[in-house]
C-alpha positions as CSV (number, residue, x, y, z in Angstrom):
1,X,-29.9,-35.9,-151.4
2,X,-26.4,-35.6,-153.2
3,X,-26.7,-31.9,-153.6
4,X,-27.7,-31.1,-150.0
5,X,-24.1,-30.7,-148.7
6,X,-23.5,-28.2,-151.3
7,X,-26.4,-25.9,-150.4
8,X,-24.9,-26.2,-146.8
9,X,-21.9,-24.9,-147.6
10,X,-23.3,-22.1,-149.6
11,X,-24.8,-21.0,-146.3
12,X,-21.9,-20.9,-144.4
13,X,-21.7,-16.8,-144.2
14,X,-25.3,-17.1,-142.9
15,X,-24.8,-19.8,-140.2
16,X,-21.8,-17.7,-139.1
17,X,-23.9,-14.7,-138.4
18,X,-27.1,-16.2,-137.4
19,X,-26.6,-19.2,-135.5
20,X,-26.1,-19.8,-131.6
21,X,-22.3,-20.4,-131.7
22,X,-22.0,-16.8,-133.4
23,X,-24.6,-15.0,-131.5
24,X,-23.3,-15.6,-128.5
25,X,-25.7,-18.4,-127.3
26,X,-29.2,-18.6,-126.2
27,X,-31.6,-21.5,-126.4
28,X,-32.3,-23.2,-129.6
29,X,-35.9,-23.4,-130.7
30,X,-38.0,-26.8,-131.1
31,X,-37.7,-28.1,-134.6
32,X,-40.4,-27.4,-136.6
33,X,-40.8,-31.1,-138.1
34,X,-38.5,-34.5,-137.1
35,X,-37.9,-37.6,-139.5
36,X,-39.9,-40.5,-139.8
37,X,-39.2,-43.2,-137.1
38,X,-38.2,-40.1,-134.6
39,X,-39.9,-39.1,-131.4
40,X,-42.2,-35.9,-131.5
41,X,-41.4,-34.3,-128.4
42,X,-37.4,-33.8,-128.2
43,X,-35.5,-30.7,-127.7
44,X,-33.9,-29.4,-130.4
45,X,-30.5,-30.7,-128.6
46,X,-31.6,-34.3,-128.0
47,X,-33.1,-34.6,-131.7
48,X,-29.3,-33.5,-133.0
49,X,-27.8,-35.8,-130.4
50,X,-30.0,-38.6,-131.8
51,X,-29.0,-38.4,-135.4
52,X,-25.6,-37.8,-134.8
53,X,-25.5,-40.8,-132.4
54,X,-27.4,-43.2,-135.1
55,X,-24.8,-41.7,-137.8
56,X,-21.8,-42.9,-135.8
57,X,-23.6,-46.2,-135.4
58,X,-24.3,-46.7,-138.8
59,X,-20.5,-45.9,-139.8
60,X,-19.3,-48.3,-136.9
61,X,-21.3,-50.8,-138.9
62,X,-20.3,-50.0,-142.4
63,X,-16.3,-50.2,-140.7
64,X,-16.8,-53.7,-139.7
65,X,-18.7,-55.0,-142.8
66,X,-15.7,-53.1,-144.7
67,X,-13.3,-54.8,-142.6
68,X,-15.1,-58.3,-142.7
69,X,-14.5,-57.6,-146.8
70,X,-11.6,-57.4,-146.8
71,X,-10.8,-60.6,-145.0
72,X,-12.6,-62.3,-147.6
73,X,-11.1,-64.4,-150.5
74,X,-14.2,-65.1,-152.5
75,X,-14.5,-62.6,-154.8
76,X,-18.5,-62.4,-154.7
77,X,-18.5,-62.7,-151.1
78,X,-16.2,-59.9,-150.9
79,X,-18.3,-58.0,-153.5
80,X,-21.8,-59.0,-151.7
81,X,-20.4,-57.5,-148.4
82,X,-18.8,-54.1,-149.7
83,X,-22.3,-53.4,-151.4
84,X,-23.6,-54.0,-147.5
85,X,-21.3,-51.8,-146.1
86,X,-22.2,-49.2,-148.6
87,X,-25.8,-49.4,-147.5
88,X,-24.9,-48.6,-143.9
89,X,-22.7,-45.7,-144.9
90,X,-25.3,-44.1,-147.0
91,X,-27.4,-44.4,-144.4
92,X,-25.1,-42.8,-141.7
93,X,-24.9,-40.0,-144.3
94,X,-28.6,-39.5,-144.4
95,X,-28.5,-39.1,-140.4
96,X,-25.6,-36.5,-140.4
97,X,-27.1,-34.7,-143.4
98,X,-29.8,-34.2,-140.9
99,X,-27.8,-33.4,-138.3
100,X,-26.2,-30.5,-139.9
101,X,-29.7,-29.0,-140.5
102,X,-29.9,-28.6,-137.1
103,X,-26.4,-27.2,-136.2
104,X,-23.9,-26.3,-138.7
105,X,-21.1,-25.8,-136.3
106,X,-19.9,-28.9,-135.7
107,X,-16.8,-30.2,-136.7
108,X,-17.3,-33.9,-135.7
109,X,-20.3,-33.8,-137.8
110,X,-18.9,-32.1,-140.9
111,X,-15.9,-34.6,-140.8
112,X,-18.2,-37.7,-140.1
113,X,-20.5,-36.8,-143.2
114,X,-16.9,-36.3,-145.4
115,X,-16.3,-40.0,-144.4
116,X,-19.5,-41.9,-145.0
117,X,-19.9,-39.3,-148.3
118,X,-16.2,-40.9,-149.6
119,X,-17.3,-44.4,-148.5
120,X,-20.4,-44.0,-150.9
121,X,-17.9,-42.5,-153.7
122,X,-19.0,-38.9,-153.3
123,X,-15.4,-37.3,-153.1
124,X,-16.3,-34.1,-154.3
125,X,-19.1,-33.7,-151.6
126,X,-17.0,-35.1,-149.1
127,X,-14.4,-32.7,-149.9
128,X,-16.9,-29.7,-149.3
129,X,-18.0,-31.3,-146.0
130,X,-14.2,-32.2,-144.9
131,X,-13.7,-28.4,-145.8
132,X,-16.1,-27.1,-143.3
133,X,-14.7,-29.1,-140.8
134,X,-11.5,-27.6,-141.1
135,X,-12.9,-24.0,-141.3
136,X,-14.7,-24.8,-137.9
137,X,-11.5,-26.4,-136.5
138,X,-8.4,-25.3,-138.4
139,X,-6.1,-27.8,-138.0
140,X,-8.5,-30.8,-137.1
141,X,-6.3,-33.6,-137.9
142,X,-8.3,-36.6,-138.9
143,X,-10.1,-34.4,-141.1
144,X,-6.6,-33.9,-143.1
145,X,-6.2,-37.3,-143.1
146,X,-10.0,-38.2,-144.5
147,X,-9.7,-34.9,-147.0
148,X,-6.6,-36.8,-148.4
149,X,-8.1,-39.9,-149.0
150,X,-10.8,-38.3,-150.9
151,X,-7.9,-36.4,-153.0
152,X,-6.6,-40.0,-153.8
153,X,-10.1,-40.8,-154.9
154,X,-10.4,-37.8,-157.1
155,X,-6.2,-38.3,-158.4
156,X,-5.7,-34.8,-156.7
157,X,-2.0,-36.5,-155.6
158,X,-0.6,-33.1,-155.1
159,X,-3.2,-32.4,-152.5
160,X,-2.9,-35.6,-150.8
161,X,1.1,-35.3,-150.8
162,X,0.6,-31.7,-149.2
163,X,-1.9,-33.1,-146.2
164,X,0.9,-36.3,-145.7
165,X,3.3,-33.8,-145.1
166,X,1.1,-31.7,-142.6
167,X,0.3,-34.9,-141.1
168,X,3.9,-35.8,-140.6
169,X,4.8,-32.6,-138.9
170,X,2.0,-32.8,-136.4
171,X,0.2,-36.3,-136.4
172,X,2.5,-39.3,-137.2
173,X,0.0,-42.0,-136.6
174,X,-2.0,-40.9,-138.9
175,X,0.3,-39.5,-141.3
176,X,1.5,-43.7,-141.3
177,X,-2.2,-44.3,-142.3
178,X,-2.3,-42.1,-144.9
179,X,0.8,-43.5,-146.4
180,X,-0.5,-46.7,-145.9
181,X,-3.5,-45.9,-148.3
182,X,-0.9,-44.0,-150.6
183,X,1.0,-47.3,-150.9
184,X,-2.3,-49.1,-151.5
185,X,-3.6,-46.8,-154.2
186,X,-0.2,-47.0,-156.1
187,X,-0.9,-50.6,-156.2
188,X,-4.2,-50.7,-157.0
189,X,-3.6,-48.6,-159.8
190,X,-0.6,-50.2,-161.3
191,X,-2.8,-53.4,-161.3
192,X,-5.4,-51.0,-163.1
193,X,-3.9,-47.7,-164.5
194,X,-8.0,-46.7,-165.5
195,X,-7.0,-43.8,-166.9
196,X,-4.2,-42.6,-164.6
197,X,-1.2,-41.1,-166.4
198,X,1.4,-43.8,-166.2
199,X,4.2,-40.7,-165.8
200,X,2.0,-39.7,-162.8
201,X,1.5,-42.8,-161.3
202,X,5.4,-43.7,-161.0
203,X,6.2,-40.0,-160.0
204,X,4.2,-40.8,-157.0
205,X,5.3,-44.0,-156.3
206,X,8.7,-42.8,-156.3
207,X,7.6,-40.1,-153.8
208,X,5.3,-42.9,-151.4
209,X,8.6,-44.6,-151.8
210,X,10.8,-42.4,-150.3
211,X,8.9,-41.0,-147.7
212,X,8.2,-44.6,-146.6
213,X,12.4,-44.6,-146.5
214,X,12.2,-41.5,-144.5
215,X,9.3,-42.2,-142.2
216,X,11.0,-45.5,-141.2
217,X,14.5,-44.0,-140.8
218,X,13.1,-41.2,-138.1
219,X,10.6,-43.6,-136.5
220,X,13.2,-44.6,-133.5
221,X,13.1,-40.2,-133.0
222,X,9.6,-40.2,-132.1
223,X,7.4,-41.2,-128.8
224,X,5.9,-43.8,-130.8
225,X,8.8,-44.9,-132.5
226,X,10.9,-45.2,-129.1
227,X,8.3,-47.3,-127.5
228,X,7.9,-49.5,-130.3
229,X,11.5,-50.4,-129.7
230,X,11.3,-51.6,-126.3
């Protein structure tokens, strides 16, 4: 399954030509088979919706478990919950992989596929999925933010910074979320460098600190900042 995203990504040109979106519509044909546990008498669209919704529910379950893990002070309990969350994200990923088999032109599905892949540590596959989402929906802010998290996971700091600046110009809320993740990344790697070059780490830490100061100074100029001031 790990290579399926790459297979889908390699067929993007073909998809653009032959799908209903590219061809101007038309009724979608009945799927030739369904996954075990799925009703047989479903239209393609119904099956797509079922797989997508099941994936979203699995992501939400993983997020809830992850949040619970973050509240734990006992390392063993935290590790157990994180492992449970990873199972939920893995299940979500399988659902979204099945969904893109039916329709490769839904940016939200690719974004969720990237998210669930990233949560189980498959950063490269996550990037492919986010890239596809952004091809289908240029400027998709959530995909830009999530992709930046994958860049952080891979140590591709210059690309993470570029994503932050893009979000800062157009979506301050998501930019703030990404900045928080960057601060956490710096803290984690200062505690455990894990092969990260110390000069690069400190350079990035300085940049994050600088951006935090700028964000704080300009918060009052945004609608969100003005509301917070009241």
